[in-house]
Structures are given as structure tokens and as C-alpha cells.
All heavy atoms as a GROMACS GRO file, in nm:
protein
  600
    1MET      N    1   0.089  -0.117   0.001
    1MET     CA    2  -0.005   0.004   0.003
    1MET      C    3   0.090   0.122  -0.002
    1MET      O    4   0.189   0.123   0.061
    1MET     CB    5  -0.083   0.002   0.129
    1MET     CG    6  -0.204  -0.102   0.127
    1MET     SD    7  -0.320  -0.051   0.229
    1MET     CE    8  -0.333  -0.149   0.354
    2LEU      N    9   0.044   0.228  -0.056
    2LEU     CA   10   0.109   0.358  -0.068
    2LEU      C   11   0.128   0.420   0.075
    2LEU      O   12   0.209   0.506   0.090
    2LEU     CB   13   0.059   0.445  -0.167
    2LEU     CG   14   0.059   0.399  -0.309
    2LEU    CD1   15  -0.007   0.486  -0.404
    2LEU    CD2   16   0.210   0.371  -0.363
    3THR      N   17   0.032   0.385   0.171
    3THR     CA   18   0.045   0.455   0.293
    3THR      C   19   0.132   0.388   0.388
    3THR      O   20   0.162   0.445   0.493
    3THR     CB   21  -0.104   0.461   0.356
    3THR    OG1   22  -0.145   0.321   0.365
    3THR    CG2   23  -0.196   0.536   0.273
    4ASN      N   24   0.182   0.264   0.358
    4ASN     CA   25   0.283   0.200   0.445
    4ASN      C   26   0.422   0.254   0.420
    4ASN      O   27   0.462   0.259   0.313
    4ASN     CB   28   0.273   0.045   0.428
    4ASN     CG   29   0.151  -0.013   0.471
    4ASN    OD1   30   0.071   0.056   0.542
    4ASN    ND2   31   0.117  -0.127   0.422
    5ARG      N   32   0.493   0.290   0.528
    5ARG     CA   33   0.624   0.343   0.510
    5ARG      C   34   0.720   0.258   0.599
    5ARG      O   35   0.678   0.223   0.716
    5ARG     CB   36   0.638   0.483   0.557
    5ARG     CG   37   0.543   0.580   0.476
    5ARG     CD   38   0.607   0.606   0.337
    5ARG     NE   39   0.536   0.688   0.260
    5ARG     CZ   40   0.473   0.674   0.150
    5ARG    NH1   41   0.476   0.552   0.097
    5ARG    NH2   42   0.408   0.769   0.081
    6PRO      N   43   0.839   0.226   0.560
    6PRO     CA   44   0.924   0.152   0.641
    6PRO      C   45   0.977   0.237   0.760
    6PRO      O   46   0.979   0.358   0.754
    6PRO     CB   47   1.042   0.115   0.553
    6PRO     CG   48   1.035   0.222   0.438
    6PRO     CD   49   0.892   0.263   0.428
    7ILE      N   50   1.011   0.165   0.866
    7ILE     CA   51   1.078   0.239   0.980
    7ILE      C   52   1.202   0.167   1.022
    7ILE      O   53   1.218   0.046   0.990
    7ILE     CB   54   0.972   0.252   1.104
    7ILE    CG1   55   0.934   0.116   1.138
    7ILE    CG2   56   0.851   0.331   1.074
    7ILE    CD1   57   0.861   0.105   1.280
    8VAL      N   58   1.292   0.237   1.082
    8VAL     CA   59   1.418   0.186   1.129
    8VAL      C   60   1.416   0.190   1.284
    8VAL      O   61   1.396   0.288   1.337
    8VAL     CB   62   1.538   0.264   1.070
    8VAL    CG1   63   1.676   0.201   1.119
    8VAL    CG2   64   1.538   0.255   0.918
    9ILE      N   65   1.443   0.077   1.342
    9ILE     CA   66   1.450   0.066   1.484
    9ILE      C   67   1.583  -0.002   1.527
    9ILE      O   68   1.638  -0.073   1.447
    9ILE     CB   69   1.337  -0.019   1.542
    9ILE    CG1   70   1.332  -0.158   1.488
    9ILE    CG2   71   1.199   0.050   1.513
    9ILE    CD1   72   1.220  -0.247   1.557
   10PRO      N   73   1.634   0.021   1.648
   10PRO     CA   74   1.758  -0.038   1.689
   10PRO      C   75   1.745  -0.190   1.690
   10PRO      O   76   1.644  -0.240   1.714
   10PRO     CB   77   1.771   0.014   1.837
   10PRO     CG   78   1.680   0.135   1.841
   10PRO     CD   79   1.572   0.113   1.753
   11ALA      N   80   1.854  -0.259   1.670
   11ALA     CA   81   1.860  -0.402   1.657
   11ALA      C   82   1.827  -0.463   1.798
   11ALA      O   83   1.771  -0.579   1.798
   11ALA     CB   84   1.994  -0.453   1.602
   12SER      N   85   1.839  -0.391   1.897
   12SER     CA   86   1.821  -0.435   2.033
   12SER      C   87   1.663  -0.429   2.067
   12SER      O   88   1.628  -0.488   2.179
   12SER     CB   89   1.887  -0.366   2.136
   12SER     OG   90   1.862  -0.223   2.134
   13SER      N   91   1.583  -0.366   1.995
   13SER     CA   92   1.439  -0.347   2.024
   13SER      C   93   1.368  -0.487   2.000
   13SER      O   94   1.397  -0.564   1.926
   13SER     CB   95   1.382  -0.249   1.924
   13SER     OG   96   1.440  -0.120   1.952
   14ILE      N   97   1.257  -0.490   2.079
   14ILE     CA   98   1.164  -0.596   2.060
   14ILE      C   99   1.026  -0.529   2.018
   14ILE      O  100   0.979  -0.440   2.095
   14ILE     CB  101   1.137  -0.674   2.189
   14ILE    CG1  102   1.271  -0.755   2.226
   14ILE    CG2  103   1.033  -0.782   2.168
   14ILE    CD1  104   1.271  -0.817   2.353
   15VAL      N  105   0.977  -0.580   1.912
   15VAL     CA  106   0.857  -0.511   1.863
   15VAL      C  107   0.740  -0.609   1.900
   15VAL      O  108   0.739  -0.730   1.874
   15VAL     CB  109   0.849  -0.503   1.695
   15VAL    CG1  110   0.719  -0.450   1.653
   15VAL    CG2  111   0.958  -0.407   1.658
   16ARG      N  112   0.636  -0.552   1.970
   16ARG     CA  113   0.522  -0.616   2.017
   16ARG      C  114   0.400  -0.569   1.945
   16ARG      O  115   0.364  -0.457   1.939
   16ARG     CB  116   0.510  -0.609   2.167
   16ARG     CG  117   0.626  -0.662   2.246
   16ARG     CD  118   0.607  -0.636   2.391
   16ARG     NE  119   0.476  -0.649   2.440
   16ARG     CZ  120   0.426  -0.584   2.537
   16ARG    NH1  121   0.509  -0.506   2.611
   16ARG    NH2  122   0.298  -0.580   2.583
   17VAL      N  123   0.325  -0.670   1.891
   17VAL     CA  124   0.195  -0.639   1.824
   17VAL      C  125   0.077  -0.713   1.885
   17VAL      O  126   0.094  -0.841   1.894
   17VAL     CB  127   0.208  -0.674   1.674
   17VAL    CG1  128   0.068  -0.632   1.606
   17VAL    CG2  129   0.321  -0.597   1.613
   18GLN      N  130  -0.018  -0.648   1.941
   18GLN     CA  131  -0.125  -0.713   2.003
   18GLN      C  132  -0.259  -0.658   1.927
   18GLN      O  133  -0.295  -0.545   1.960
   18GLN     CB  134  -0.130  -0.685   2.158
   18GLN     CG  135  -0.241  -0.777   2.214
   18GLN     CD  136  -0.228  -0.773   2.365
   18GLN    OE1  137  -0.175  -0.679   2.426
   18GLN    NE2  138  -0.288  -0.865   2.439
   19PRO      N  139  -0.321  -0.735   1.833
   19PRO     CA  140  -0.430  -0.686   1.760
   19PRO      C  141  -0.558  -0.670   1.855
   19PRO      O  142  -0.573  -0.742   1.935
   19PRO     CB  143  -0.448  -0.794   1.653
   19PRO     CG  144  -0.380  -0.914   1.712
   19PRO     CD  145  -0.272  -0.875   1.802
   20MET      N  146  -0.633  -0.566   1.810
   20MET     CA  147  -0.754  -0.550   1.871
   20MET      C  148  -0.866  -0.612   1.785
   20MET      O  149  -0.885  -0.575   1.667
   20MET     CB  150  -0.779  -0.396   1.890
   20MET     CG  151  -0.689  -0.324   1.985
   20MET     SD  152  -0.707  -0.156   1.989
   20MET     CE  153  -0.872  -0.126   2.017
   21MET      N  154  -0.934  -0.714   1.839
   21MET     CA  155  -1.024  -0.791   1.756
   21MET      C  156  -1.165  -0.796   1.819
   21MET      O  157  -1.175  -0.810   1.939
   21MET     CB  158  -0.974  -0.943   1.741
   21MET     CG  159  -0.836  -0.951   1.693
   21MET     SD  160  -0.763  -1.127   1.692
   21MET     CE  161  -0.883  -1.212   1.602
   22ALA      N  162  -1.259  -0.796   1.719
   22ALA     CA  163  -1.392  -0.816   1.772
   22ALA      C  164  -1.411  -0.977   1.776
   22ALA      O  165  -1.334  -1.049   1.735
   22ALA     CB  166  -1.498  -0.764   1.675
   23GLU      N  167  -1.528  -1.018   1.846
   23GLU     CA  168  -1.550  -1.153   1.873
   23GLU      C  169  -1.544  -1.248   1.749
   23GLU      O  170  -1.500  -1.352   1.743
   23GLU     CB  171  -1.692  -1.173   1.945
   23GLU     CG  172  -1.698  -1.302   2.006
   23GLU     CD  173  -1.818  -1.302   2.096
   23GLU    OE1  174  -1.839  -1.210   2.179
   23GLU    OE2  175  -1.898  -1.398   2.076
   24ARG      N  176  -1.608  -1.200   1.634
   24ARG     CA  177  -1.616  -1.275   1.506
   24ARG      C  178  -1.511  -1.249   1.420
   24ARG      O  179  -1.502  -1.300   1.303
   24ARG     CB  180  -1.752  -1.249   1.444
   24ARG     CG  181  -1.864  -1.300   1.540
   24ARG     CD  182  -1.999  -1.289   1.475
   24ARG     NE  183  -2.022  -1.178   1.376
   24ARG     CZ  184  -2.131  -1.153   1.318
   24ARG    NH1  185  -2.227  -1.238   1.318
   24ARG    NH2  186  -2.141  -1.047   1.237
   25ASP      N  187  -1.406  -1.168   1.451
   25ASP     CA  188  -1.291  -1.142   1.360
   25ASP      C  189  -1.200  -1.265   1.335
   25ASP      O  190  -1.184  -1.340   1.431
   25ASP     CB  191  -1.202  -1.025   1.406
   25ASP     CG  192  -1.274  -0.885   1.393
   25ASP    OD1  193  -1.376  -0.881   1.324
   25ASP    OD2  194  -1.223  -0.794   1.455
   26GLU      N  195  -1.151  -1.272   1.214
   26GLU     CA  196  -1.053  -1.375   1.190
   26GLU      C  197  -0.920  -1.304   1.150
   26GLU      O  198  -0.933  -1.211   1.051
   26GLU     CB  199  -1.087  -1.464   1.075
   26GLU     CG  200  -1.196  -1.564   1.124
   26GLU     CD  201  -1.234  -1.664   1.011
   26GLU    OE1  202  -1.146  -1.672   0.910
   26GLU    OE2  203  -1.335  -1.741   1.027
   27LEU      N  204  -0.806  -1.337   1.203
   27LEU     CA  205  -0.680  -1.266   1.177
   27LEU      C  206  -0.573  -1.360   1.165
   27LEU      O  207  -0.558  -1.453   1.239
   27LEU     CB  208  -0.648  -1.170   1.294
   27LEU     CG  209  -0.522  -1.076   1.272
   27LEU    CD1  210  -0.538  -0.991   1.155
   27LEU    CD2  211  -0.497  -0.996   1.393
   28TYR      N  212  -0.499  -1.351   1.059
   28TYR     CA  213  -0.388  -1.437   1.034
   28TYR      C  214  -0.256  -1.362   1.024
   28TYR      O  215  -0.247  -1.257   0.969
   28TYR     CB  216  -0.402  -1.522   0.903
   28TYR     CG  217  -0.511  -1.618   0.911
   28TYR    CD1  218  -0.650  -1.582   0.894
   28TYR    CD2  219  -0.495  -1.752   0.946
   28TYR    CE1  220  -0.754  -1.670   0.901
   28TYR    CE2  221  -0.603  -1.841   0.952
   28TYR     CZ  222  -0.726  -1.800   0.935
   28TYR     OH  223  -0.828  -1.885   0.943
   29VAL      N  224  -0.140  -1.421   1.070
   29VAL     CA  225  -0.005  -1.363   1.053
   29VAL      C  226   0.062  -1.451   0.974
   29VAL      O  227   0.070  -1.574   0.980
   29VAL     CB  228   0.051  -1.328   1.193
   29VAL    CG1  229   0.082  -1.463   1.268
   29VAL    CG2  230   0.181  -1.254   1.174
   30THR      N  231   0.147  -1.395   0.878
   30THR     CA  232   0.239  -1.476   0.784
   30THR      C  233   0.371  -1.414   0.786
   30THR      O  234   0.381  -1.294   0.771
   30THR     CB  235   0.169  -1.471   0.635
   30THR    OG1  236   0.045  -1.521   0.646
   30THR    CG2  237   0.252  -1.553   0.553
   31MET      N  238   0.464  -1.494   0.795
   31MET     CA  239   0.606  -1.449   0.796
   31MET      C  240   0.679  -1.492   0.668
   31MET      O  241   0.670  -1.620   0.639
   31MET     CB  242   0.680  -1.494   0.917
   31MET     CG  243   0.656  -1.430   1.043
   31MET     SD  244   0.509  -1.484   1.133
   31MET     CE  245   0.515  -1.651   1.162
   32ASP      N  246   0.748  -1.415   0.602
   32ASP     CA  247   0.819  -1.450   0.486
   32ASP      C  248   0.747  -1.520   0.375
   32ASP      O  249   0.807  -1.612   0.307
   32ASP     CB  250   0.949  -1.522   0.519
   32ASP     CG  251   1.047  -1.437   0.608
   32ASP    OD1  252   1.043  -1.315   0.585
   32ASP    OD2  253   1.117  -1.496   0.683
   33GLY      N  254   0.615  -1.496   0.368
   33GLY     CA  255   0.534  -1.565   0.260
   33GLY      C  256   0.499  -1.710   0.292
   33GLY      O  257   0.457  -1.786   0.196
   34GLN      N  258   0.529  -1.755   0.415
   34GLN     CA  259   0.511  -1.901   0.448
   34GLN      C  260   0.373  -1.916   0.493
   34GLN      O  261   0.292  -1.831   0.483
   34GLN     CB  262   0.613  -1.943   0.550
   34GLN     CG  263   0.755  -1.923   0.505
   34GLN     CD  264   0.791  -2.007   0.375
   34GLN    OE1  265   0.752  -2.137   0.376
   34GLN    NE2  266   0.851  -1.945   0.272
   35ALA      N  267   0.351  -2.038   0.560
   35ALA     CA  268   0.210  -2.060   0.604
   35ALA      C  269   0.165  -1.961   0.707
   35ALA      O  270   0.245  -1.916   0.795
   35ALA     CB  271   0.212  -2.199   0.667
   36GLY      N  272   0.031  -1.935   0.705
   36GLY     CA  273  -0.023  -1.829   0.796
   36GLY      C  274  -0.070  -1.897   0.923
   36GLY      O  275  -0.097  -2.016   0.929
   37TYR      N  276  -0.071  -1.826   1.026
   37TYR     CA  277  -0.114  -1.874   1.170
   37TYR      C  278  -0.226  -1.789   1.212
   37TYR      O  279  -0.221  -1.663   1.207
   37TYR     CB  280  -0.004  -1.877   1.265
   37TYR     CG  281   0.109  -1.958   1.228
   37TYR    CD1  282   0.216  -1.912   1.157
   37TYR    CD2  283   0.112  -2.097   1.256
   37TYR    CE1  284   0.327  -1.983   1.117
   37TYR    CE2  285   0.221  -2.171   1.219
   37TYR     CZ  286   0.334  -2.115   1.146
   37TYR     OH  287   0.429  -2.194   1.118
   38GLN      N  288  -0.342  -1.854   1.251
   38GLN     CA  289  -0.456  -1.767   1.304
   38GLN      C  290  -0.429  -1.715   1.438
   38GLN      O  291  -0.386  -1.800   1.524
   38GLN     CB  292  -0.578  -1.859   1.298
   38GLN     CG  293  -0.697  -1.785   1.339
   38GLN     CD  294  -0.831  -1.855   1.310
   38GLN    OE1  295  -0.822  -1.973   1.289
   38GLN    NE2  296  -0.944  -1.781   1.321
   39LEU      N  297  -0.456  -1.587   1.463
   39LEU     CA  298  -0.441  -1.529   1.596
   39LEU      C  299  -0.578  -1.537   1.661
   39LEU      O  300  -0.689  -1.522   1.601
   39LEU     CB  301  -0.393  -1.383   1.580
   39LEU     CG  302  -0.250  -1.378   1.520
   39LEU    CD1  303  -0.212  -1.225   1.511
   39LEU    CD2  304  -0.160  -1.463   1.596
   40GLU      N  305  -0.578  -1.535   1.791
   40GLU     CA  306  -0.698  -1.536   1.878
   40GLU      C  307  -0.689  -1.399   1.961
   40GLU      O  308  -0.583  -1.349   1.973
   40GLU     CB  309  -0.700  -1.658   1.976
   40GLU     CG  310  -0.700  -1.791   1.910
   40GLU     CD  311  -0.822  -1.821   1.831
   40GLU    OE1  312  -0.930  -1.766   1.862
   40GLU    OE2  313  -0.818  -1.908   1.739
   41ALA      N  314  -0.809  -1.362   2.006
   41ALA     CA  315  -0.813  -1.232   2.087
   41ALA      C  316  -0.718  -1.257   2.210
   41ALA      O  317  -0.706  -1.361   2.269
   41ALA     CB  318  -0.954  -1.210   2.136
   42GLY      N  319  -0.639  -1.154   2.239
   42GLY     CA  320  -0.536  -1.165   2.339
   42GLY      C  321  -0.396  -1.212   2.304
   42GLY      O  322  -0.311  -1.197   2.377
   43ASP      N  323  -0.385  -1.267   2.180
   43ASP     CA  324  -0.259  -1.310   2.136
   43ASP      C  325  -0.158  -1.193   2.115
   43ASP      O  326  -0.203  -1.078   2.088
   43ASP     CB  327  -0.262  -1.384   2.006
   43ASP     CG  328  -0.317  -1.530   2.017
   43ASP    OD1  329  -0.325  -1.574   2.135
   43ASP    OD2  330  -0.346  -1.592   1.921
   44GLU      N  331  -0.037  -1.216   2.128
   44GLU     CA  332   0.068  -1.107   2.109
   44GLU      C  333   0.175  -1.175   2.012
   44GLU      O  334   0.222  -1.280   2.035
   44GLU     CB  335   0.129  -1.068   2.245
   44GLU     CG  336   0.234  -0.969   2.220
   44GLU     CD  337   0.286  -0.936   2.358
   44GLU    OE1  338   0.376  -0.995   2.412
   44GLU    OE2  339   0.233  -0.821   2.424
   45VAL      N  340   0.210  -1.084   1.918
   45VAL     CA  341   0.328  -1.132   1.823
   45VAL      C  342   0.448  -1.046   1.867
   45VAL      O  343   0.437  -0.926   1.876
   45VAL     CB  344   0.294  -1.096   1.677
   45VAL    CG1  345   0.409  -1.140   1.578
   45VAL    CG2  346   0.164  -1.185   1.643
   46ARG      N  347   0.564  -1.112   1.901
   46ARG     CA  348   0.686  -1.044   1.934
   46ARG      C  349   0.793  -1.069   1.830
   46ARG      O  350   0.809  -1.185   1.780
   46ARG     CB  351   0.736  -1.094   2.065
   46ARG     CG  352   0.646  -1.065   2.177
   46ARG     CD  353   0.716  -1.109   2.305
   46ARG     NE  354   0.618  -1.100   2.417
   46ARG     CZ  355   0.642  -1.134   2.540
   46ARG    NH1  356   0.762  -1.186   2.578
   46ARG    NH2  357   0.541  -1.121   2.637
   47ILE      N  358   0.853  -0.958   1.781
   47ILE     CA  359   0.956  -0.968   1.677
   47ILE      C  360   1.086  -0.913   1.746
   47ILE      O  361   1.080  -0.804   1.789
   47ILE     CB  362   0.914  -0.892   1.564
   47ILE    CG1  363   0.781  -0.934   1.509
   47ILE    CG2  364   1.012  -0.889   1.445
   47ILE    CD1  365   0.692  -0.840   1.432
   48SER      N  366   1.189  -0.996   1.723
   48SER     CA  367   1.318  -0.953   1.788
   48SER      C  368   1.436  -0.990   1.686
   48SER      O  369   1.406  -1.079   1.600
   48SER     CB  370   1.344  -1.013   1.923
   48SER     OG  371   1.341  -1.151   1.916
   49ARG      N  372   1.546  -0.947   1.714
   49ARG     CA  373   1.658  -0.978   1.632
   49ARG      C  374   1.704  -1.124   1.645
   49ARG      O  375   1.702  -1.180   1.763
   49ARG     CB  376   1.778  -0.904   1.662
   49ARG     CG  377   1.903  -0.918   1.601
   49ARG     CD  378   2.020  -0.833   1.650
   49ARG     NE  379   2.140  -0.842   1.559
   49ARG     CZ  380   2.243  -0.781   1.583
   49ARG    NH1  381   2.249  -0.679   1.664
   49ARG    NH2  382   2.346  -0.802   1.502
   50ALA      N  383   1.734  -1.197   1.536
   50ALA     CA  384   1.772  -1.337   1.548
   50ALA      C  385   1.906  -1.356   1.613
   50ALA      O  386   1.993  -1.263   1.615
   50ALA     CB  387   1.768  -1.404   1.410
   51SER      N  388   1.942  -1.467   1.669
   51SER     CA  389   2.062  -1.490   1.730
   51SER      C  390   2.178  -1.513   1.629
   51SER      O  391   2.297  -1.498   1.654
   51SER     CB  392   2.059  -1.609   1.830
   51SER     OG  393   2.014  -1.729   1.759
   52ARG      N  394   2.126  -1.546   1.503
   52ARG     CA  395   2.226  -1.583   1.395
   52ARG      C  396   2.205  -1.486   1.280
   52ARG      O  397   2.104  -1.440   1.262
   52ARG     CB  398   2.216  -1.724   1.350
   52ARG     CG  399   2.246  -1.822   1.456
   52ARG     CD  400   2.232  -1.961   1.392
   52ARG     NE  401   2.109  -1.986   1.322
   52ARG     CZ  402   2.081  -2.098   1.254
   52ARG    NH1  403   2.173  -2.193   1.238
   52ARG    NH2  404   1.961  -2.109   1.190
   53ARG      N  405   2.311  -1.457   1.209
   53ARG     CA  406   2.305  -1.371   1.080
   53ARG      C  407   2.251  -1.451   0.971
   53ARG      O  408   2.269  -1.578   0.963
   53ARG     CB  409   2.448  -1.320   1.054
   53ARG     CG  410   2.499  -1.218   1.148
   53ARG     CD  411   2.635  -1.174   1.097
   53ARG     NE  412   2.679  -1.064   1.195
   53ARG     CZ  413   2.695  -0.942   1.152
   53ARG    NH1  414   2.669  -0.912   1.036
   53ARG    NH2  415   2.735  -0.857   1.241
   54VAL      N  416   2.183  -1.383   0.886
   54VAL     CA  417   2.133  -1.449   0.759
   54VAL      C  418   2.230  -1.431   0.650
   54VAL      O  419   2.304  -1.322   0.641
   54VAL     CB  420   1.994  -1.387   0.724
   54VAL    CG1  421   2.011  -1.251   0.682
   54VAL    CG2  422   1.941  -1.469   0.608
   55ARG      N  423   2.262  -1.524   0.564
   55ARG     CA  424   2.361  -1.519   0.462
   55ARG      C  425   2.278  -1.499   0.326
   55ARG      O  426   2.184  -1.582   0.294
   55ARG     CB  427   2.440  -1.648   0.446
   55ARG     CG  428   2.527  -1.680   0.566
   55ARG     CD  429   2.600  -1.800   0.556
   55ARG     NE  430   2.690  -1.780   0.439
   55ARG     CZ  431   2.792  -1.855   0.411
   55ARG    NH1  432   2.820  -1.963   0.491
   55ARG    NH2  433   2.883  -1.825   0.313
   56LEU      N  434   2.297  -1.388   0.267
   56LEU     CA  435   2.226  -1.362   0.146
   56LEU      C  436   2.314  -1.388   0.020
   56LEU      O  437   2.426  -1.385   0.023
   56LEU     CB  438   2.201  -1.209   0.139
   56LEU     CG  439   2.102  -1.158   0.257
   56LEU    CD1  440   2.087  -1.014   0.253
   56LEU    CD2  441   1.966  -1.225   0.251
   57LEU      N  442   2.251  -1.428  -0.086
   57LEU     CA  443   2.310  -1.461  -0.216
   57LEU      C  444   2.342  -1.330  -0.284
   57LEU      O  445   2.273  -1.230  -0.284
   57LEU     CB  446   2.232  -1.550  -0.296
   57LEU     CG  447   2.190  -1.681  -0.232
   57LEU    CD1  448   2.090  -1.756  -0.323
   57LEU    CD2  449   2.309  -1.766  -0.202
   58ARG      N  450   2.449  -1.333  -0.360
   58ARG     CA  451   2.487  -1.224  -0.445
   58ARG      C  452   2.418  -1.248  -0.570
   58ARG      O  453   2.435  -1.346  -0.639
   58ARG     CB  454   2.644  -1.220  -0.466
   58ARG     CG  455   2.685  -1.109  -0.549
   58ARG     CD  456   2.835  -1.099  -0.557
   58ARG     NE  457   2.871  -0.970  -0.573
   58ARG     CZ  458   2.984  -0.915  -0.536
   58ARG    NH1  459   3.072  -1.003  -0.492
   58ARG    NH2  460   3.016  -0.794  -0.549
   59PRO      N  461   2.341  -1.141  -0.627
   59PRO     CA  462   2.262  -1.154  -0.756
   59PRO      C  463   2.364  -1.164  -0.870
   59PRO      O  464   2.472  -1.117  -0.872
   59PRO     CB  465   2.183  -1.026  -0.750
   59PRO     CG  466   2.257  -0.932  -0.667
   59PRO     CD  467   2.323  -1.008  -0.571
   60SER      N  468   2.309  -1.224  -0.974
   60SER     CA  469   2.386  -1.228  -1.091
   60SER      C  470   2.411  -1.087  -1.151
   60SER      O  471   2.343  -1.001  -1.136
   60SER     CB  472   2.298  -1.313  -1.200
   60SER     OG  473   2.349  -1.304  -1.328
   61PRO      N  474   2.527  -1.064  -1.215
   61PRO     CA  475   2.556  -0.944  -1.275
   61PRO      C  476   2.461  -0.911  -1.406
   61PRO      O  477   2.453  -0.797  -1.448
   61PRO     CB  478   2.697  -0.943  -1.325
   61PRO     CG  479   2.720  -1.096  -1.339
   61PRO     CD  480   2.643  -1.168  -1.243
   62ARG      N  481   2.381  -1.007  -1.448
   62ARG     CA  482   2.288  -0.983  -1.554
   62ARG      C  483   2.175  -0.902  -1.518
   62ARG      O  484   2.126  -0.924  -1.405
   62ARG     CB  485   2.249  -1.120  -1.615
   62ARG     CG  486   2.358  -1.207  -1.679
   62ARG     CD  487   2.323  -1.334  -1.725
   62ARG     NE  488   2.181  -1.381  -1.709
   62ARG     CZ  489   2.140  -1.489  -1.751
   62ARG    NH1  490   2.217  -1.584  -1.801
   62ARG    NH2  491   2.013  -1.520  -1.732
   63SER      N  492   2.128  -0.826  -1.606
   63SER     CA  493   2.006  -0.736  -1.575
   63SER      C  494   1.885  -0.826  -1.572
   63SER      O  495   1.881  -0.938  -1.617
   63SER     CB  496   1.996  -0.629  -1.670
   63SER     OG  497   1.939  -0.690  -1.792
   64TYR      N  498   1.772  -0.771  -1.512
   64TYR     CA  499   1.650  -0.834  -1.512
   64TYR      C  500   1.602  -0.884  -1.654
   64TYR      O  501   1.564  -0.990  -1.668
   64TYR     CB  502   1.548  -0.738  -1.444
   64TYR     CG  503   1.408  -0.791  -1.448
   64TYR    CD1  504   1.361  -0.889  -1.359
   64TYR    CD2  505   1.311  -0.742  -1.541
   64TYR    CE1  506   1.230  -0.941  -1.358
   64TYR    CE2  507   1.182  -0.783  -1.534
   64TYR     CZ  508   1.154  -0.874  -1.448
   64TYR     OH  509   1.011  -0.921  -1.455
   65PHE      N  510   1.623  -0.792  -1.747
   65PHE     CA  511   1.577  -0.822  -1.888
   65PHE      C  512   1.666  -0.928  -1.952
   65PHE      O  513   1.618  -0.994  -2.032
   65PHE     CB  514   1.570  -0.696  -1.970
   65PHE     CG  515   1.470  -0.598  -1.911
   65PHE    CD1  516   1.506  -0.483  -1.839
   65PHE    CD2  517   1.326  -0.619  -1.935
   65PHE    CE1  518   1.426  -0.399  -1.782
   65PHE    CE2  519   1.235  -0.542  -1.872
   65PHE     CZ  520   1.275  -0.425  -1.798
   66ASP      N  521   1.801  -0.921  -1.920
   66ASP     CA  522   1.883  -1.037  -1.966
   66ASP      C  523   1.829  -1.170  -1.922
   66ASP      O  524   1.847  -1.263  -1.993
   66ASP     CB  525   2.025  -1.003  -1.934
   66ASP     CG  526   2.092  -0.893  -1.998
   66ASP    OD1  527   2.039  -0.853  -2.114
   66ASP    OD2  528   2.194  -0.840  -1.950
   67VAL      N  529   1.797  -1.172  -1.792
   67VAL     CA  530   1.747  -1.305  -1.739
   67VAL      C  531   1.621  -1.355  -1.818
   67VAL      O  532   1.602  -1.464  -1.846
   67VAL     CB  533   1.728  -1.291  -1.591
   67VAL    CG1  534   1.654  -1.411  -1.531
   67VAL    CG2  535   1.851  -1.257  -1.517
   68LEU      N  536   1.538  -1.250  -1.850
   68LEU     CA  537   1.402  -1.294  -1.921
   68LEU      C  538   1.434  -1.336  -2.069
   68LEU      O  539   1.364  -1.414  -2.120
   68LEU     CB  540   1.312  -1.178  -1.905
   68LEU     CG  541   1.260  -1.140  -1.771
   68LEU    CD1  542   1.172  -1.023  -1.790
   68LEU    CD2  543   1.187  -1.253  -1.709
   69ARG      N  544   1.534  -1.284  -2.129
   69ARG     CA  545   1.555  -1.296  -2.268
   69ARG      C  546   1.618  -1.438  -2.285
   69ARG      O  547   1.721  -1.477  -2.227
   69ARG     CB  548   1.654  -1.199  -2.319
   69ARG     CG  549   1.657  -1.191  -2.468
   69ARG     CD  550   1.746  -1.066  -2.520
   69ARG     NE  551   1.701  -0.949  -2.462
   69ARG     CZ  552   1.774  -0.864  -2.399
   69ARG    NH1  553   1.900  -0.872  -2.377
   69ARG    NH2  554   1.713  -0.746  -2.356
   70PRO      N  555   1.575  -1.530  -2.384
   70PRO     CA  556   1.634  -1.658  -2.399
   70PRO      C  557   1.774  -1.635  -2.454
   70PRO      O  558   1.815  -1.542  -2.518
   70PRO     CB  559   1.546  -1.714  -2.521
   70PRO     CG  560   1.415  -1.633  -2.519
   70PRO     CD  561   1.452  -1.495  -2.457
   71GLU      N  562   1.863  -1.743  -2.422
   71GLU     CA  563   1.997  -1.736  -2.456
   71GLU      C  564   2.031  -1.710  -2.597
   71GLU      O  565   2.114  -1.647  -2.647
   71GLU     CB  566   2.071  -1.865  -2.400
   71GLU     CG  567   2.081  -1.866  -2.257
   71GLU     CD  568   2.166  -1.757  -2.202
   71GLU    OE1  569   2.278  -1.725  -2.259
   71GLU    OE2  570   2.131  -1.711  -2.089
   72ALA      N  571   1.943  -1.770  -2.694
   72ALA     CA  572   1.965  -1.770  -2.834
   72ALA      C  573   1.955  -1.617  -2.885
   72ALA      O  574   2.011  -1.583  -2.983
   72ALA     CB  575   1.857  -1.854  -2.906
   73GLU      N  576   1.878  -1.536  -2.812
   73GLU     CA  577   1.868  -1.390  -2.862
   73GLU      C  578   1.973  -1.300  -2.801
   73GLU      O  579   1.981  -1.191  -2.848
   73GLU     CB  580   1.729  -1.343  -2.814
   73GLU     CG  581   1.609  -1.412  -2.881
   73GLU     CD  582   1.483  -1.356  -2.839
   73GLU    OE1  583   1.480  -1.239  -2.812
   73GLU    OE2  584   1.383  -1.429  -2.858
   74VAL      N  585   2.048  -1.335  -2.708
   74VAL     CA  586   2.152  -1.259  -2.649
   74VAL      C  587   2.264  -1.244  -2.751
   74VAL      O  588   2.328  -1.342  -2.802
   74VAL     CB  589   2.206  -1.316  -2.527
   74VAL    CG1  590   2.315  -1.227  -2.449
   74VAL    CG2  591   2.091  -1.323  -2.417
   75GLU      N  592   2.311  -1.126  -2.776
   75GLU     CA  593   2.417  -1.098  -2.870
   75GLU      C  594   2.545  -1.074  -2.801
   75GLU      O  595   2.552  -1.007  -2.694
   75GLU     CB  596   2.374  -0.969  -2.952
   75GLU     CG  597   2.259  -1.005  -3.044
   75GLU     CD  598   2.227  -0.882  -3.131
   75GLU    OE1  599   2.316  -0.790  -3.158
   75GLU    OE2  600   2.107  -0.875  -3.178
   0.00000   0.00000   0.00000
């Protein structure tokens, strides 16, 4: 959404989210596009820094359009 803006917080912070739900509301939380988990009234989601670092892959030097173009057409 255009109204959502990123925020930067210290790595030592713990983010706590406790949704306000009506009795018949259904709410799911999904992390990294994986399976969703249904939340119940009174549930709290806590987000904190992981104890291990994540290893990211280095992207190919080819451009996005080079990747889409079949090899036979590359000059």
C-alpha cells in the first residue's frame, strides 16, 4: 500500500503487536510468505533480532531483462 512506510528501529528492540479484535474477527499472521497462523483475541506477536546472521546470495551481474531473454537472442 502507498500509505505504508518503512521504519528503522535499533537491533536491540523488541516489537510487540497485539491486535484489537472483535469476537467474530479472523486474523492471520504470515512470515516471509510462508504458512499463515490464525491469531486469537489476546494473542501477542513479538519480533526480535535473531541470534544468527542471515547469509544472502549475491545476485547475477545480468540485468532483469537479460534473465528474461532466451540465450539464443543474446548478442
